C-alpha positions in Angstrom: 13.8 -10.4 18.7 15.3 -7.3 20.7 14.2 -4.1 18.6 16.6 -2.0 20.4 19.5 -4.4 19.4 18.2 -4.8 15.8 18.0 -0.9 15.4 21.4 -0.6 16.9 22.5 -3.1 14.2 21.1 -1.2 11.5 22.4 2.1 12.8 26.1 0.6 12.9 26.2 1.4 9.0 25.9 4.9 9.6 23.4 7.6 10.4 19.7 6.9 9.5 16.2 8.1 10.0 13.0 6.2 11.4 11.6 5.7 7.8 14.7 4.2 6.3 15.3 2.0 9.5 11.8 0.5 9.2 12.2 -0.3 5.6 15.8 -1.8 6.0 14.6 -3.8 8.9 11.7 -5.4 6.7 14.3 -6.2 4.1 16.9 -7.9 6.4 14.3 -9.9 8.2 11.7 -10.6 5.6 9.9 -13.5 7.6 9.7 -11.4 10.7 6.9 -9.4 11.8 7.3 -6.1 10.2 8.1 -3.2 12.6 5.3 -0.4 13.1 6.7 3.1 12.4 5.6 4.1 16.1 7.6 1.1 17.4 10.7 2.4 15.5 10.5 5.8 17.0 9.5 4.9 20.5 12.7 2.5 20.5 14.9 5.3 18.9 13.8 8.0 21.8 14.6 5.3 24.4 18.0 4.5 22.6 18.7 8.2 22.9 17.7 8.6 26.4 19.7 5.5 27.5 22.8 7.1 25.8 22.9 4.5 23.2 22.1 6.6 20.3 21.9 10.5 19.6 20.5 12.9 16.8 22.7 13.6 14.1 20.7 16.6 12.4 18.0 16.3 9.8 17.6 15.2 6.4 14.7 16.2 3.8 16.1 14.4 0.7 13.7 16.3 -1.4 10.7 15.5 1.1 9.6 16.2 4.5 12.1 16.8 7.0 13.2 13.6 9.1 15.5 13.4 11.9 18.9 11.7 11.5 20.1 9.1 14.4 23.4 7.4 14.7 24.9 5.0 17.4 27.2 6.1 20.1 30.2 4.3 21.4 28.1 2.9 24.2 25.7 1.8 21.6 28.2 0.1 19.7 29.5 -1.7 22.9 25.9 -2.5 24.0 25.6 -4.1 20.3 28.7 -6.1 20.7 27.9 -7.3 23.9 24.4 -8.3 23.0 25.6 -10.2 19.8 28.0 -12.3 21.3 25.7 -13.5 24.3 24.6 -16.8 24.1 20.8 -17.3 23.3 19.3 -19.7 26.0 18.2 -22.9 24.2 14.6 -23.4 24.6 14.1 -21.2 27.8 10.6 -22.2 28.2 9.6 -25.6 27.9 5.8 -25.2 28.1 4.5 -23.8 24.9 1.0 -22.8 23.8 0.3 -26.1 22.0 1.2 -28.2 24.8 -0.8 -25.8 27.0 -4.0 -26.5 24.8 -3.5 -30.2 25.0 -3.5 -30.3 28.5 -6.3 -28.0 29.0 -8.5 -29.9 26.6 -7.6 -32.8 28.6 -8.9 -31.3 31.9 -12.0 -29.8 30.0 -13.1 -33.1 28.7 -12.6 -35.1 32.2 -15.1 -32.7 33.8 -18.9 -32.7 33.2 -20.1 -31.5 29.9 -21.6 -28.1 30.6 -24.8 -27.1 28.7 -26.5 -23.9 27.6 -29.8 -24.7 29.2 -31.1 -23.3 32.5 -34.0 -23.5 35.2 -35.9 -20.2 35.7 -38.4 -19.4 38.3 -41.9 -18.0 37.3 -45.0 -17.4 38.8 -47.2 -20.3 37.8 -50.5 -17.9 37.7 -48.5 -15.8 35.1 -48.1 -19.1 32.8 -51.6 -20.3 33.2 -54.4 -19.7 30.8 -56.2 -16.4 31.8 -59.6 -17.9 31.1 -59.1 -21.0 33.2 -58.1 -19.1 36.1 -61.3 -16.7 36.3 -63.4 -17.2 39.5 -67.1 -17.7 38.5 -68.2 -16.9 41.7 -66.0 -14.2 43.2 -66.2 -13.6 47.0 -67.1 -9.7 47.6 -64.4 -9.9 50.5 -61.6 -12.3 49.6 -59.2 -10.8 51.9 -55.5 -10.1 51.2 -54.1 -11.7 48.1 -51.8 -14.5 48.8 -48.3 -14.4 48.0 -47.3 -16.0 44.9 -44.6 -18.6 45.5 -42.1 -19.0 42.5 -41.7 -22.5 41.4 -39.0 -23.8 39.3 -40.1 -24.3 35.7 -38.1 -26.1 33.6 -36.6 -24.8 30.5 -35.6 -27.1 27.7 -31.8 -27.7 27.8 -29.8 -26.7 24.7 -27.5 -28.9 23.0 -24.3 -29.6 25.2 -21.5 -27.3 24.6 -19.0 -29.2 22.4 -16.4 -30.7 24.6 -12.8 -30.0 24.0 -11.1 -32.8 22.0 -7.4 -32.9 22.7 -6.9 -35.6 19.8 -8.9 -33.5 17.4 -7.1 -30.2 18.4 -3.7 -31.8 17.4 -5.1 -33.0 13.9 -6.3 -29.4 13.0 -3.1 -27.8 14.6 -0.9 -30.4 12.4 -3.1 -29.1 9.4 -2.4 -25.5 10.2 1.4 -26.2 10.6 1.5 -28.1 7.4 -0.3 -25.3 5.6 2.2 -22.7 6.7 5.2 -25.0 5.8 3.9 -25.2 2.2 3.8 -21.2 2.3 7.2 -20.9 3.5 8.4 -23.4 0.7 6.9 -21.4 -1.7 8.8 -18.4 -0.3 12.2 -19.9 -0.4 11.7 -21.3 -3.8 10.3 -18.7 -5.5 12.5 -17.1 -8.4 14.8 -14.4 -7.2 14.7 -15.3 -3.4 17.5 -13.9 -1.7 19.6 -15.7 0.7 18.3 -13.8 3.7 14.7 -15.1 2.6 16.1 -18.6 2.0 17.7 -18.8 5.6 14.6 -17.1 7.4 12.2 -19.5 5.8 14.6 -22.5 6.4 14.9 -21.5 10.4 10.9 -21.2 10.4 10.5 -24.5 8.6 12.8 -26.5 10.7 10.9 -25.5 13.9 7.6 -26.1 12.2 8.8 -29.6 11.4 10.2 -30.3 15.2 6.6 -29.2 16.0 4.8 -31.6 13.8 7.4 -34.5 15.1 6.4 -33.4 18.7 2.3 -33.5 17.8 2.8 -36.9 16.5 4.4 -38.2 19.4 2.0 -36.6 21.8 -1.0 -38.1 19.6 0.2 -41.5 20.4 0.7 -40.8 24.1 -2.7 -39.2 24.6 -3.9 -41.8 26.8 -1.0 -42.0 29.1 -0.9 -38.2 29.3 -4.6 -37.9 30.2 -4.2 -40.5 33.3 -1.5 -38.4 34.5 -3.2 -35.0 33.9 -6.5 -36.1 35.6 -6.2 -39.3 37.1 -9.9 -39.4 38.4 
């Protein structure tokens, strides 16, 4: 959502201060991410800068002094234009779930990485000190030979778990269904107002569409894998 336009909409009812705007936003849009106070005041300052709102005095109301803001004529026009503007349906086709499925296929097709490694070490440093002692040392052995590091295999750890697109889709479906149960409880709770019910319905319909998409995608994973990585 556009925070600037939401605040303009809330200001359409008359002057208000940031604390009240934040409270009213969270009440009007109960399923949306709550606004942070810093975001509210930063947006208000930008609205004033752009001529869409202006300071309308202060109000203490028995507490600390707060700055009141009101919408301007330019702000009212901006709000009307935005409210009438058609929202592009599904502007971005690729979503995070689909991106993860494709990346999981790519990761599965490659060699499985491991946490093991090969290190180099001086064999003399790993030998038994007692067995390396010279029983008849040469009084003039000459310059010490330069030790040549040789690879010393280190036991490989277990392979890093490979990405599994089918398993991911199963887990994501479970997460979606859990969220749908939560939203259903919200909309059917005693005393739920219409704004809460409609917000929950909007989210539920989108989650249900995701579930149907994941079911279709799971059934087509073999074909998708061949297209994504034909090796």
